[in-house]
KEKE-3310 file (N, C-alpha, C; in steps of 0.2 Angstrom, whole numbers, plus 5000, padded with zeros to 4 digits):
npx = (4779:4788:4792:4794:4791:4796:4806:4811:4801:4796:4784:4775:4764:4748:4739:4749:4760:4778:4781:4791:4794:4793:4788:4775:4766:4762:4753:4751:4742:4731:4740:4742:4751:4755:4761:4771:4765:4759:4745:4735:4720:4703:4697:4683:4681:4673:4669:4674:4670:4682:4698:4699:4699:4685:4684:4691:4703:4718:4726:4737:4733:4729:4740:4740:4752:4759:4761:4773:4789:4804:4817:4832:4845:4860:4857:4847:4833:4817:4820:4822:4824:4838:4840:4854:4868:4875:4888:4883:4870:4853:4851:4843:4848:4850:4846:4853:4866:4870:4871:4867:4851)
npy = (5005:5015:5029:5040:5047:5063:5063:5071:5075:5075:5081:5072:5070:5075:5093:5101:5096:5095:5101:5102:5095:5091:5077:5077:5068:5049:5038:5021:5011:5017:5019:5035:5051:5065:5080:5093:5108:5106:5102:5110:5113:5121:5124:5124:5129:5129:5136:5131:5123:5126:5134:5137:5147:5152:5151:5151:5139:5133:5120:5106:5095:5076:5066:5053:5040:5035:5046:5054:5054:5051:5064:5068:5077:5079:5076:5084:5081:5070:5054:5036:5021:5011:4998:4997:4989:4995:4995:4984:4988:4991:5004:5017:5021:5032:5029:5034:5041:5036:5040:5040:5041)
npz = (5024:5014:5018:5032:5049:5050:5039:5024:5009:4993:4983:4969:4961:4957:4962:4972:4966:4966:4979:4992:5009:5025:5034:5044:5049:5048:5042:5041:5040:5033:5023:5020:5021:5031:5025:5028:5025:5012:5003:5009:5018:5022:5038:5046:5063:5075:5093:5108:5125:5130:5130:5116:5101:5089:5072:5056:5052:5044:5039:5037:5026:5021:5011:4999:5000:4990:4984:4985:4986:4994:4998:4992:4995:4991:4977:4973:4971:4971:4975:4972:4984:4993:5001:5013:5024:5036:5047:5053:5055:5047:5034:5025:5008:4996:4977:4967:4970:4981:4996:5012:5018)
capx = (4779:4793:4793:4792:4789:4803:4808:4811:4799:4794:4776:4774:4758:4742:4740:4755:4767:4784:4782:4796:4791:4793:4782:4773:4762:4761:4747:4752:4736:4727:4742:4741:4755:4753:4766:4771:4764:4756:4738:4731:4714:4702:4692:4679:4680:4667:4671:4672:4669:4689:4700:4699:4695:4683:4685:4695:4709:4722:4729:4736:4726:4732:4743:4742:4760:4760:4762:4778:4796:4812:4822:4839:4849:4863:4854:4842:4826:4815:4824:4820:4830:4839:4844:4860:4871:4882:4889:4876:4861:4851:4850:4842:4853:4848:4848:4857:4871:4872:4872:4863:4845)
capy = (5011:5020:5036:5038:5054:5066:5061:5075:5072:5079:5079:5070:5069:5080:5098:5101:5093:5098:5105:5098:5096:5086:5072:5078:5062:5044:5033:5017:5009:5021:5022:5042:5053:5073:5085:5101:5115:5102:5099:5114:5113:5125:5121:5131:5129:5132:5139:5123:5126:5126:5142:5138:5151:5150:5154:5148:5137:5132:5115:5101:5088:5070:5065:5046:5038:5035:5053:5058:5052:5054:5068:5069:5085:5079:5075:5089:5078:5064:5048:5028:5020:5003:4995:4994:4985:4997:4993:4978:4991:4993:5011:5018:5025:5034:5024:5038:5044:5030:5042:5038:5045)
capz = (5020:5013:5022:5041:5051:5050:5031:5019:5002:4987:4981:4964:4957:4963:4964:4974:4962:4967:4983:4995:5015:5031:5035:5052:5052:5044:5043:5040:5039:5028:5016:5020:5027:5029:5025:5030:5019:5007:5004:5013:5018:5026:5042:5051:5070:5083:5099:5113:5133:5133:5128:5108:5096:5085:5066:5052:5052:5038:5041:5031:5023:5020:5005:4997:5002:4983:4977:4988:4985:4998:4996:4992:4996:4986:4970:4974:4969:4973:4973:4975:4989:4994:5010:5013:5029:5039:5054:5055:5054:5040:5034:5017:5005:4988:4972:4962:4973:4986:5003:5018:5020)
cpx = (4786:4795:4790:4793:4796:4807:4806:4808:4797:4787:4778:4769:4753:4744:4746:4761:4774:4787:4787:4793:4792:4787:4781:4770:4763:4755:4746:4745:4729:4732:4744:4748:4752:4760:4765:4771:4760:4748:4732:4722:4710:4697:4689:4676:4677:4671:4670:4671:4678:4691:4702:4697:4692:4686:4687:4701:4713:4727:4730:4733:4731:4734:4743:4752:4763:4763:4769:4784:4800:4815:4827:4842:4856:4861:4849:4835:4824:4817:4823:4826:4833:4842:4850:4864:4874:4883:4883:4870:4860:4848:4849:4845:4849:4850:4853:4864:4875:4873:4865:4858:4843)
cpy = (5014:5024:5035:5048:5057:5065:5068:5071:5077:5075:5076:5069:5073:5089:5103:5099:5097:5101:5101:5101:5092:5082:5073:5070:5055:5039:5027:5011:5009:5022:5030:5045:5061:5076:5090:5106:5112:5101:5103:5115:5118:5122:5126:5129:5132:5131:5132:5127:5128:5133:5142:5143:5151:5154:5149:5147:5134:5125:5108:5094:5081:5070:5057:5045:5038:5041:5057:5053:5055:5057:5068:5075:5085:5079:5080:5085:5072:5058:5041:5027:5013:5003:4993:4992:4990:4996:4987:4981:4992:4998:5011:5023:5025:5029:5027:5039:5039:5033:5040:5045:5046)
cpz = (5020:5016:5029:5042:5053:5043:5028:5014:4998:4983:4972:4959:4963:4960:4967:4972:4964:4972:4987:5003:5020:5032:5042:5054:5047:5047:5040:5036:5033:5022:5014:5023:5027:5030:5024:5023:5012:5008:5008:5012:5022:5031:5046:5059:5072:5090:5104:5120:5133:5129:5122:5105:5091:5077:5061:5051:5046:5040:5035:5029:5021:5014:5003:4998:4993:4979:4980:4988:4992:4994:4995:4991:4993:4980:4969:4970:4972:4971:4976:4981:4989:5000:5009:5022:5030:5045:5058:5056:5047:5041:5025:5014:4997:4981:4969:4964:4979:4994:5006:5018:5027)
residu = (MET:HIS:VAL:LYS:LYS:GLY:ASP:LYS:VAL:VAL:VAL:ILE:ALA:GLY:SER:ASP:ARG:GLY:LYS:ILE:GLY:LYS:VAL:LEU:THR:SER:MET:PRO:LYS:GLN:ASN:ARG:VAL:ILE:VAL:GLU:GLY:VAL:ASN:MET:ILE:THR:LYS:HIS:GLN:LYS:GLN:ASN:ASN:GLN:VAL:GLN:GLN:ALA:GLY:ILE:LEU:HIS:GLN:GLU:GLY:THR:VAL:ASN:VAL:SER:ASN:VAL:MET:LEU:TYR:CYS:ASP:LYS:CYS:LYS:SER:GLY:VAL:ARG:THR:GLU:VAL:LYS:VAL:GLU:ASN:GLY:LYS:LYS:VAL:ARG:ALA:CYS:LYS:LYS:CYS:GLY:THR:VAL:ILE)
# end
């Protein structure tokens, strides 16, 4: 997958196109990610024996990883990445401006 947990991404397709958020969870086997504030779903929660409250919860749903791009703060847009070697370690860099993401 080209995105990891904690990456800043922009949604490029779907009803939430253009939104920017942080990747909360990545699921490589399903090719999906959960992005903060994107694809909000409504869940009706039943009260359990524990301290949970019953009610309507709003939480993020999953988004296909092909519908997000890494966000470059310098370019202010979604960008493709390249792999560079700096000090013997592989790092991801922006294709447009070359800054390390």
